[in-house]
N, C-alpha and C positions, 0 to 999 in steps of 0.2 A: 265586709258582711257577704260577700259573694264567695272568698275565699273560705270562710268560716263555716258557711252553708255547705260547699263544695266537700269541705272537709268532714262535716256531719254525716251527708250522704254516704262518704266513701268509709265511713267507721266499719270495723267489723262487726259490729252488732247490727248494722242495716244488711251488710253484703252476706253475713253467713245464713240468716234465714231465707233470703232469696236464692242464695246458691244451693240450700238444703231442698228448696220446693224443685228447684231443678234436677238435682240427684234422684229426688223422689219420683219425678216424671220419667228419668230415664232407667230407672230400676224396677219400677212397678211392674208386678206380674212377670218377671222375668228370673231363671234360674241363674244365681250369681255363683260365681267361683270365689276363691280366697281373697283375691285383690278387691274384687268390687264390693265383698261383703265388709273389709276393712275400711273400705271407703265410706261406706253407708255408716259403719260405727263412728268413725272421725266426724262425719257430718250429723250424726245424732248428737254426740257430745258437744261441739259446738253450739249446736242450735239449743240445748238445754242453758248452756251458760249464757247466750244470747236472750232467752227468756227470762232468766233470772234478772238481767240488767234491765229489760223493758217492764217487767214486773215492778221493780223497786222505782222506776222513774214515775210510773202510774201511782204506785203507793204513796210515793212522796208528795205528789200533786194532790190526792184526795185526803191524804191523812189516814190515821188510825181511828178506828178499826176496820176502815173500809178497804185500805191498801191489802191487807193481809186475805180479807175475804174475797178480793178479785183474784187473787192467784190461787187461792183454796178451790174455788169455784171452777176456775177455768182448766185447772190440772185436772179435776175430778171429772168434768165434762169429757175430757180427753180419754181418762182412764175407762169410761163408761163406755166410748165408742170402740176403743180398743179390745175390750173384754166381749161386747156384742159380735163385733166383727169376726174374731177368732172362735167364738162359740158358733156361729153360722157355718163359717167354713172347716171347723175342726172336727166334727164328727162326735161321735157317743164320748171319746176319752174327755171330752171338754166340759162335761156335765158338771164338774165340780170346779171349773176355772174361775167363776164370780166368787165363790165361798173361797177359794185359795187367795185371790187377789185381795179381795175386799180384808180378809184377816190379816193377810201379810201387811195390807198397808195400816190397819189398825194397829200392829205390833210395831211397823217401823216409825209410824208417827208418835205413838205414845212412849215409845223405849229410845229409839233411835234418834229422830229429830229433838224431842224434848232431853234426852241423855247428853246428846252431843252440845246441844246449846247451853245446858246448865254446866256442863264441865268447862266448855270455852267461857262463859260468863265469869263463874267461880275462880277459874285459873288466873283471868285476868284482874278481876275486881275483888278476890276474896270470898265475896258472898252476893248471890243475886237476890234482887227484890221482885215481885210481882204482885199483881193484886188477888187475893185469895177468893174473893167473891166472884170475878169473871171465870178465873182458871176452874174453881170448883164446880161451878154452875155448867162449863163446858164437859168437864170431865163425867158429870152425872148424865149428861146428854149421850155422850159416847158409850157409857156402860149400860144405858137402856137401851140405846139403837143397837147395838152389838148382841145384847142378851135377847131381844125381839127378833131380830133377824139370823143370828148366826147358833145361838144357843138352844133356842126352844125346838127349832124342827128337829134335833135329835133325840128330844122327847116325847115329840107329839105321835099319837097312835092312829090318825085317820088314814094315813098312807104308809105303806113299808119303807124303810130306808130312811135317811136323815133329810127329808123333804116335806114341806108343807103341800097341803092340799090346797085346791083351788080359792077357798074362802079365808083360809089362813094366810095365804101368800098375799090375797088382796088386803087382808088387814094389815099385814105387815109393811106392806107399799105406803098405804094410806097413813099409818101411823110414823111412819118414817118421814114422809113429806111434811106431816103437821109438826113434829118435833124440830125437823130442819127449818121450817118456816117461823116457829116460835124461837128458836135461837138466833136465826138471822134478826129478827125483830127486835129481841133483847139486846143484841150485839151492836146493831146500828142506831136504835132509836131510843128504846125505853131507858137502858142502861148502860149507854156508851162508855161512860167513865170507869165501868167496872172492867174494861177492856184496853185501857191505856196504860202505856207503861209508868211506872211510879217510881218516886225518890225511896230511900231508905226510911224517910218517915212516914211514907204512905201516901203523899200528895203525889198530884198528877206530873210527871215530866214535861217541861216544855216543848215544843215541836222540834224536829233538828234545825239546827242554825243554818244549814245551807238553803240558800235560795231556792224555793219551788220552782220546777219548770213551768213554763208558760203552757196555757191551754193547748195550743198547736203541738208542741213538743209532746205532752201528754198523750194526745189524741193520736199523734204519730207512733209513739211507743206502743200505745193500746191496740193499732192496727198490726204493728210488728210482733207483738204478743201473740196475737190470734193466728199470724202466719206462723209464727215460730211453734206454736202448741199443735198445729195442724201437721206440720213438718215432723213435730217429734213421733205423734203416733202413727203418722204414715210409715215412718222411717223404720218406727219400731214394728209394724206390721212387716214391712220387708225383711228387717233383720229375725223376724220371729222364726222362720224355719231353721236358722242358724243357731238361735237359741235353744230351740227343742232338741236339735241336733247335738249341741253340746252338752245340753243335760242328760241325755241318753248315753252320751260318749263317757260323761262322767260318772255314771251310774246312780244319777240321783233319781228319787221318783218325779213322775209326771207332775205332781202337784208343786214342785219347784218351780215350774215355768210362771206361775201366779206370783212366786216371790220375786221373780226376776223383773216380771213386768211392773210390779209395784216400785221396786227399787229405781226403775227407769224413770217412772211416772213422778216418782217423788222426789227425784233428785233437785228440780228448780227450788222446791220449799225448803228443801234441807239446806242448800246453800244460801237462801234468804233467810232463814232461821239463824244460822250460825252468823250471818254478817250483822244481824240484829243484836246477838248477844256481844259480838265484840263491840257494839257501841253502848253496851250495858242497858239495852231496852228488851229485856228478858219477857215481859208480857207480850211483846210483838211475836217472840219466838214461840211462847206457848199457844197464843192464837193461831199461828200458823200450824204447829203440831195439831192441836185438839179439833181446831177447824177443820183440817185437811181429814181427819177421821170422821168427823162428823158430816161432811160433804161427801165422802166417799161411801158412806152406807147410806145416809139420807138420799142422795141422787141415784146412787147405783142399783140399791135393792127395787125402787120403782122402776127404773129403766129395763132391769132385768125382767121385772114381773112382766111388764108389758111386752117385751120381747118374748117371753116364755109362750105367747101366743102363737109365735110363728116358729120358734125353735122346736125341731123334734128331739125327743128323749127326755129323761128326768132331769129335774135342777135341783142338783143336791147342794143345800145351803147348811145343813147341821155340821158343826164341830165335832171332831174325836174327843175321846176323854183328855189326852195330853194337851190337845189345843185349849180346851175348855179351863184346865189348871193352870195353864200359862197365862190366859187371859184374867182369870179371877185373881191371881198373884199380882199380874199388871196393874188392875185396878186397884187393888187394895195399896200397893206401894205407890201409886200415882197419887192416891188420896192423902197419903202421909207426906208427899211432898208438896202438895199445893196448899195444905191446910195452914202450915205456918205462915205462907207468905213470902216465905225466904228461904234459900238452898245453898248447899256447899258442894264441894267436888264430890262428897260423898253420895249425895242422891244421883248426880249425874253417873257415877261410877256402877250403883245399883241398877239404874235403868240400862246402861250400856251391857250389864252383863245378862240381864234378861232378855235384851235383843240376841246377843250371842247364842243364849239358850235356845231361843225361838229358832235360830239359823241351824244350830247343830241338829237339832231334832226334825227340823225339815228336812235336812239332807239325810239324817239317819233316824228315822221315825222308830 
């Protein structure tokens, strides 16, 4: 018993988050050279993998859909903290950082996470199955949140430029919180069965056969998940000057920084979604994809609206014409994907092509 406990304490999933905190403490506020930047990047990657492991432990203990909700909310809180921190210290050029990051998160979750999961699941099982009621409700929530918060500012006339007036921003923030709360209530209480993995005949799948972890193990993983996610945002903040320098050196527009942030923040959810698809639990993958998009908008916009009281300069939220077209096409294709309740590699490939188109146009507008 003592040997197994000692082995668990020395596991890489325990050691890596703790070491990352040490790396964060040693690197915070310093000008780093190439070697320290590489060390921070390695620590960041290892911590992300550790976060995925602990999130899956917690998810296995509490069951679906609560497990995917835990990871989505935790990662989004980190995303909000990272955006606000960079906007406070970044100056006028970060006025559109919230928009760029949130839109990138929406495109990555709806096309990247969903597309990869569909491709992996269909490649292994021939056809993937999920609940169209739950997935459709989540998709409708994403479309409404994104339209209210990211599309409408482009067309309002109270203030010049793609930004809301104070009243409009307050409404968008309150509406985002309301819709997010309604979605969580629907997913976890009222219609929980809509968000559970299903068999080919539509019946709910049984829980994973593996024995769930003990309450103590789940609480330990929850604590390490929090530590890992805090380390991720801290290390990403330390790495951000190198990221911005790399974006400039590559000749990419400043808005691509938001894409890099979203890719870093969403990596744990992407890995968790792919693992669920490999186990033929596509509904869990879609819960992570759409739930992450909902949490990203539903929590980020209110937080940014509150932070704008202290932030100087404009808050640019409105999307450009190209981005609006990409978002509209993504919503249309996603609706056609989820309505039948089953999908093949073709649907996964279409979503991945849309993601590739978004990335190409983000690099070369």
